[in-house]
C-alpha positions, 0 to 999 in steps of 0.5 A, a space after each residue: 847275618 855275617 860273623 862279623 856282626 857278632 862281639 869277638 865274645 860272641 864268636 868265642 864263647 867258651 873259657 877254653 878250647 877245652 869246653 866242648 869235650 866237657 860237654 863230650 864227656 858228659 855224653 859218653 863217660 866211659 873212661 875205664 880203659 884210659 884213665 887211671 889217675 883219676 875216677 872217670 866221675 872226676 873228669 870234667 868236674 864243674 860246679 855247673 856241669 850244664 853250660 850256657 857257653 857250649 850251646 853258645 858254641 853250638 849255635 855259632 857252629 851250627 849256624 855257620 858251618 856251611 857247605 860253601 863255608 867249608 869249601 872257602 875254608 878249605 880254599 883259604 887254609 889247605 894251600 898251607 901258605 901261612 907260615 913254615 916251621 921246624 916241627 919243634 917250633 911248631 910245638 912252641 906255636 901251639 903253646 900259645 894256646 895255653 888257657 888256666 881255665 881247664 879243671 883237668 891240667 894246667 899242662 900246656 898243649 904240648 905236654 897234653 899231647 905228650 900224655 896222650 902219645 905216651 899212653 899210647 905208648 904204654 899200651 904197645 900201639 904202633 909208633 905212627 899211632 903214638 905220632 898220630 896222638 903227638 899231632 892230634 891237636 896241631 890243627 888247633 893253631 888256627 885259632 892263632 890265624 884268627 878263626 873263631 873257635 866254632 870253626 877251630 874244635 867241636 863235634 865234627 859232621 858231614 856238610 851238603 846233605 841232611 844233618 842228623 838228629 844225633 849230631 849234639 844240639 841239632 835244633 841249632 841246624 834251623 839257623 844254618 842256610 842249608 836246612 832249607 836249601 835243596 840242594 844240600 837238605 836231602 838225606 845224600 845232598 851233594 853225594 852219591 850212595 855209599 861215596 865214602 867219607 873221603 868225598 865227604 866234606 866235614 865241618 870245618 875245624 882243627 880236624 880236617 886241617 891237620 889231616 891235610 897237613 899229616 896226610 903225606 906222613 901217617 898210614 891210612 889208619 892213623 888218618 882217620 883218627 885225625 880226621 875223624 875222631 870228633 865225629 861222634 854222629 859216626 864212631 859213637 852214634 852209627 849215623 851215617 851209613 848211607 854215606 860209608 863205604 867198606 874202606 870207612 867201616 874197616 877204618 871205624 876201629 882205628 877211630 875207635 881205638 884212638 878216641 878214648 887215648 885223646 879224651 882220658 888220658 890228661 893227668 896232673 903229672 907232667 911228663 919228663 921231657 928229659 926222659 922222652 925227648 930222645 925216643 920222640 926226636 927219633 919218632 918224629 925224624 922217621 915220619 915228618 920232613 924238618 919243617 911243617 908248612 900250616 
C-alpha cells in the first residue's frame, strides 16, 4: 500500500510535530538537571496522556520507514538543491512550522532553539555545542517540502537489519515489508559486525537531514548529537551494541549530554533577542557559511 492511499490526516496524525516528544517524556521523565522553570511533572501535561495520534504516528512510521525508502530520501534530499538562503532567513523559514497546540510553550521554532542553546551556554559548554542546540531542529523544514510527519520526526532506528523490540511500539514493524525480507530481517542484515554507526543507515527524518547539512561545519561530538539524539533505542536502552565500534561508544557520552537540553529546556519566558543577537551573530559567523543549502 503506498502512502498516497492515505488521507492527509492519516499521513499526518499528530496535532503538532512535538507530540512525538510528548511520548518520549512520558517514557523518560528525568528532567531534573535541566528543567528549572517548572516541575518535571508539569512537562507535557495533557488530560489524556495516552494519545491515539501518537500510536497512529508510529504505525505509519514503522510501516513505511523501509531500507528502500531511506535510500530514496537520501537521494532526493542530500543533494541540497531545493533552496538556498542566508542563515537568518532559514530560521524565518523554519518558523512557518509554528503550532499553537504545544502545551509547554507558545514560542516559535526559533525561540525554542534559542532556549535550547541558551541552556547549553548557561551551563558552560563549548560554543560549538551551543550552535548545535541552535541548529538541531532545522531539519524539520522537511515538512515544508511536503514530507509527512512520520518522515520528519519520531524515534530513529537502523534500517536494513532486524528491529529491536526496545523501539517504541515495536509491534507495528510487522507491517513493514522489510520485516519478512531475508535481506533485512537478520541481526546484522546488510551490515558487518561492529561496523560503526557511520556505516549504518538510520530511519529518515530531521536528525539525519540536519546532520548532513552541518557535517562540514561542526566537530564530531556535535554531529553525533544532531544525528543520533532521537536514537533512543541506543542511548537510552543500550541496544544495537553489535553494530557499534569504539568510536560510537566514545561519542555516546556527548549524545547523552545533549539530549536533556532538547527535551527539557522549554520555558514560557521568551529569550531576550536584543541581548542575545550580538553573541549569536558572531557564533554563526565563526562556524557557518553565509547561506545554507536545503
